[in-house]
Structure formats: structure tokens, C-alpha cells
C-alpha positions in Angstrom: 10.5 -19.9 16.3 8.3 -17.1 17.4 6.4 -15.2 14.7 6.0 -11.5 15.9 3.6 -9.0 14.1 5.3 -6.8 11.3 4.2 -3.4 11.4 4.1 -2.0 7.7 2.3 1.1 6.0 0.4 1.4 2.7 0.3 4.6 1.0 -3.1 5.2 -0.7 -2.4 8.1 -3.1 -5.4 10.2 -4.7 -5.0 12.4 -7.6 -8.5 13.6 -8.4 -10.4 10.4 -9.0 -7.3 8.3 -9.6 -5.5 6.1 -7.3 -1.9 5.1 -7.5 -0.9 1.5 -7.6 2.4 -0.5 -8.0 3.0 -3.9 -9.3 5.2 -5.5 -6.4 8.7 -6.8 -7.3 9.0 -8.8 -4.1 7.1 -11.2 -1.8 4.5 -11.0 -0.4 2.2 -10.4 -3.2 4.9 -10.4 -5.9 3.6 -9.5 -9.4 0.4 -8.1 -8.0 -1.1 -4.7 -8.1 -1.2 -3.0 -4.8 -0.2 0.1 -2.7 3.0 1.3 -2.4 4.4 0.7 1.2 6.7 -1.4 3.5 7.9 -1.8 6.8 7.9 1.0 9.6 11.5 1.5 10.5 12.4 1.7 14.4 11.6 5.1 15.7 9.7 6.2 12.6 6.3 7.5 12.7 3.6 5.7 10.5 2.6 8.5 8.7 6.3 9.6 8.0 6.8 6.1 6.9 4.1 6.1 4.3 5.4 9.3 2.7 9.0 7.7 2.8 7.9 4.6 1.1 6.0 6.0 -1.4 9.0 8.3 -2.5 11.4 5.3 -2.4 9.0 3.2 -4.7 7.6 5.6 -7.1 9.4 9.0 -6.8 6.0 10.6 -6.0 5.5 13.5 -3.5 2.7 13.6 -1.3 1.5 15.3 1.8 -1.7 15.2 4.3 -1.1 11.7 5.2 -4.1 10.6 7.2 -5.0 7.0 8.8 -7.4 5.1 6.7 -7.6 1.9 8.7 -5.4 -1.1 9.9 -5.6 -4.4 8.2 -4.2 -7.7 9.6 -2.8 -10.2 7.1 -2.3 -13.5 9.1 -1.2 -16.7 7.3 -0.6 -20.3 8.7 1.5 -23.1 7.4 0.0 -26.5 6.2 0.4 -27.7 10.2 -1.5 -24.8 11.2 1.1 -23.0 12.7 1.5 -19.0 12.5 3.9 -18.3 9.5 3.3 -14.5 9.0 1.4 -11.5 10.7 1.5 -8.3 9.2 -0.4 -5.4 10.6 -0.7 -2.8 7.6 -1.5 0.6 8.2 -3.3 2.1 5.3 -2.7 5.9 5.2 -4.5 8.2 2.6 -2.2 10.8 0.9 -2.6 13.7 -1.2 -0.6 13.9 -4.6 1.7 16.7 -4.7 4.3 15.9 -7.6 5.4 13.2 -9.8 3.9 10.7 -12.5 5.4 7.6 -10.8 8.6 5.7 -11.9 9.0 2.0 -10.6 12.0 1.8 -8.3 12.9 -0.3 -5.1 10.1 -2.7 -4.6 8.1 -1.8 -7.7 8.1 -3.2 -11.1 5.7 -0.8 -12.4 3.4 2.1 -11.4 0.2 3.3 -12.8 -2.8 5.6 -11.8 -6.1 3.7 -11.9 -9.9 4.8 -11.9 -12.0 2.9 -9.5 -13.7 0.8 -12.3 -10.1 0.0 -13.5 -9.2 -1.3 -10.0 -12.4 -3.3 -10.1 -11.4 -5.0 -13.2 -8.0 -6.3 -11.8 -9.2 -9.3 -10.0 -6.8 -11.9 -9.4 -3.8 -9.5 -10.4 -4.6 -7.2 -7.4 -3.7 -7.8 -3.5 -6.2 -8.5 -1.3 -8.4 -5.5 0.0 -7.1 -3.2 -3.0 -10.8 -2.2 -3.9 -11.7 -1.8 -0.4 -9.0 0.6 0.5 -9.8 2.6 -2.8 -13.2 2.9 -1.6 -12.2 4.2 1.8 -9.8 6.7 0.4 -12.4 8.0 -2.1 -15.0 8.5 0.5 -12.5 10.0 2.7 -11.2 12.5 0.2 -8.1 13.8 2.0 -8.4 17.6 1.6 
């Protein structure tokens, strides 16, 4: 079986000095805190996908999406064969409305300060702190 990269988005939403995280309901990262997001649909622009996934998972409305970075998550099975490859496009978004209600792929939503994110440790997905730092330094206008 050939494994092809899956293109997905992460919506990194800022509200003042707070950042929105969701606790994931499904694999990958089931039960961990991370950013709302999911697969880019065929024919969908990645910026639109980030806003759509954000709204589907949390009910939050945002605007001003801007590319933060692209992260590769590549996993191999025990035999060394490629098992998964996700190309995750992280998009900074400016909060417009909504407090965040868990829906779709989210068990829970919460606004975090940067220090609180640092304290999540193993309960957070990989690179959550890194993306928080990028978003806070970018400050989407």
C-alpha cells in the first residue's frame, strides 16, 4: 500500500494574549490538547479550510487567516515502513466571535495563556508551544 501525504490545516486563533485549544476526540492525538483543524477538502483553499474547520469544531468565527508555517508529521511502523504522513499547514487567525463549544472532532475547548500551554506537557500535541510562540510573535492584525 502506498501512503500519500495528507494535507491538513491547524487554526491557531488569538484573542488578545489567549490562544484557543481543543482536546481532540479522535486519532491522531485523541485526548490531547491541540489546535482545531482537519483535512483540506479537494478544491478548497487552505485558508478557507482553516476557518471552516475552526467553525465546525468550536463554533468560533475568525478572520484574517495568515500562513504561520507548515509542519510534517511522519510516522513509520515497527518494520520501518511509512505509516502516516501529514503535511499540517498552521494558519494564524484573528478571533471575531464565540467562546468555543466542543463539536465535531473536539471533546473540549478552552482559551489558554502562553504559560498555561507550557504547563500542558504530555497532555498537548507535538509543537503546540512552538506554534503558540509563532502566533504570538506574528500578532495577526
